[in-house]
C-alpha positions in Angstrom: -2.4 15.4 8.0 -2.9 12.1 6.7 0.3 10.4 6.7 1.3 11.9 10.1 2.3 9.5 12.9 -0.9 9.5 15.4 -3.4 10.6 12.9 -6.2 8.1 12.6 -6.3 5.0 10.2 -8.4 5.5 6.8 -10.8 3.4 6.9 -12.1 0.8 4.0 -15.4 -0.9 4.2 -17.0 -4.1 2.6 -18.9 -0.8 0.4 -15.7 0.5 -1.3 -14.6 -3.1 -2.2 -14.4 -3.4 -6.2 -15.2 -7.4 -5.8 -14.4 -10.5 -3.9 -13.2 -12.8 -6.8 -10.3 -15.5 -6.1 -7.2 -13.9 -7.8 -4.6 -15.9 -8.4 -1.2 -15.6 -5.7 1.6 -13.9 -8.2 5.4 -14.0 -7.3 4.9 -10.1 -6.7 2.6 -10.3 -4.2 3.2 -9.4 -0.4 1.1 -11.8 2.0 1.1 -9.9 5.6 -1.3 -12.4 7.7 -5.0 -12.0 6.3 -3.9 -8.8 4.1 -2.5 -9.6 0.1 -0.8 -6.5 -1.5 -1.6 -8.4 -4.8 1.7 -7.4 -7.4 3.4 -5.0 -5.1 6.5 -5.6 -6.0 5.7 -6.0 -9.8 7.5 -2.4 -10.1 10.5 -3.4 -8.6 12.2 -4.7 -11.9 11.6 -0.8 -13.1 15.6 0.0 -12.4 14.7 3.2 -14.6 15.0 6.1 -11.8 13.6 8.7 -14.1 10.0 8.0 -13.1 10.9 9.9 -10.4 12.9 12.5 -11.9 9.4 13.9 -13.9 8.2 13.8 -10.7 10.3 16.4 -9.4 9.9 18.1 -12.8 6.2 18.2 -11.7 7.0 20.0 -8.7 8.1 17.2 -6.3 5.2 15.2 -7.1 5.2 11.3 -5.6 4.4 8.5 -8.1 1.8 6.2 -7.6 2.0 2.3 -8.1 -1.3 0.6 -8.2 -2.2 -2.8 -6.5 -4.8 -4.3 -4.6 -5.0 -5.3 -1.3 -7.0 -8.6 -0.8 -8.6 -9.3 2.7 -9.3 -12.6 4.3 -10.7 -11.6 7.6 -13.2 -9.7 9.4 -10.2 -6.4 9.3 -6.5 -5.5 9.4 -4.9 -2.3 9.3 -2.3 -2.0 6.9 0.7 0.4 8.3 3.7 2.2 7.0 6.6 2.0 9.3 7.0 5.9 11.2 10.7 5.8 9.3 9.8 5.2 5.8 6.7 7.8 5.7 9.1 10.5 4.7 8.8 8.9 1.2 6.5 6.2 1.2 2.6 6.1 1.8 -0.5 4.5 1.0 -3.0 5.8 -1.5 -6.5 4.1 -0.7 -8.8 7.2 -0.3 -10.9 7.1 -3.2 -11.5 10.9 -2.9 -8.0 11.5 -3.5 -7.3 9.6 -6.9 -5.1 11.2 -9.1 -3.4 10.5 -12.0 -0.1 9.4 -12.2 1.4 12.2 -9.8 0.3 12.2 -6.2 1.0 14.9 -3.3 2.3 13.9 0.0 -1.2 14.7 1.5 -2.8 12.6 -0.9 -1.2 9.5 0.9 -2.4 7.5 4.0 0.2 6.2 6.7 -2.5 3.8 7.5 -5.4 2.1 6.0 -7.7 0.0 8.2 -9.9 -3.1 5.7 -13.0 -4.3 6.9 -14.7 -6.9 5.6 -18.9 -7.2 5.1 -21.2 -7.8 7.5 -20.7 -11.4 6.5 -17.2 -11.9 5.9 -16.0 -12.6 2.4 -12.6 -14.0 1.1 -10.6 -11.8 -0.9 -12.2 -9.0 -0.6 -10.4 -6.5 -3.3 -9.7 -2.9 -2.4 -7.8 -1.0 -4.7 -5.4 1.8 -4.4 -1.9 2.5 -5.0 1.8 2.4 -3.3 2.9 6.3 -3.3 6.8 6.9 -3.3 8.5 10.2 -3.1 12.0 8.0 -4.4 13.0 4.8 -5.2 13.8 2.5 -2.2 12.9 -0.7 0.2 9.7 0.4 2.5 8.5 -1.3 5.2 4.6 -1.9 5.8 2.9 -4.1 8.6 -0.6 -5.7 9.3 -2.2 -4.9 12.4 -4.9 -6.2 14.7 -7.6 -4.1 16.1 -5.9 -4.3 19.4 -2.7 -3.1 18.1 -1.1 -6.6 17.4 1.2 -7.1 14.9 0.3 -9.8 12.7 3.1 -9.7 10.1 5.7 -7.2 8.3 6.9 -6.7 5.0 8.9 -4.5 2.7 7.7 -3.4 -0.5 10.4 -3.1 -3.4 9.9 0.1 -5.3 12.6 0.7 -8.6 15.4 -0.5 -6.7 15.7 -4.1 -8.5 13.8 -7.9 -7.7 14.7 -9.5 -4.7 17.0 -6.8 -3.3 14.6 -5.9 -0.1 13.4 -8.9 0.9 16.5 -9.7 3.6 15.8 -6.6 5.3 
């Protein structure tokens, strides 16, 4: 099942990009070496846990928080650390796009982003961060050979800045 440890990474290629415009950085970006999650922390100021309570009333669905991944380089894999996968996943498979509520099987634990044959800067891939509950969730950018390039924390509905030093 996607999102399970040991499952292959979902792959997004140049053909599935939405653009390659230069998007100006924001305070809410999460920079992980050659990957940038545009405005990934924009939802952190949403302290209202009701967004998750409504999900429980809809059969335990997970909530989606839209963000773009911008790739600068030939490729990189974005990975949710194993200890966070029970409550946090990525949603970058266009065939699993839903409205606001997602199921766990709609998410991916790892997504590999691959640039065009002639690499372009800031290649944009739309998707979302999926959360089952509020929290501070850990991501890594990993190279093709498995080297961890960078690590970071995404803060979902807990208050801006609360996760940055974890």
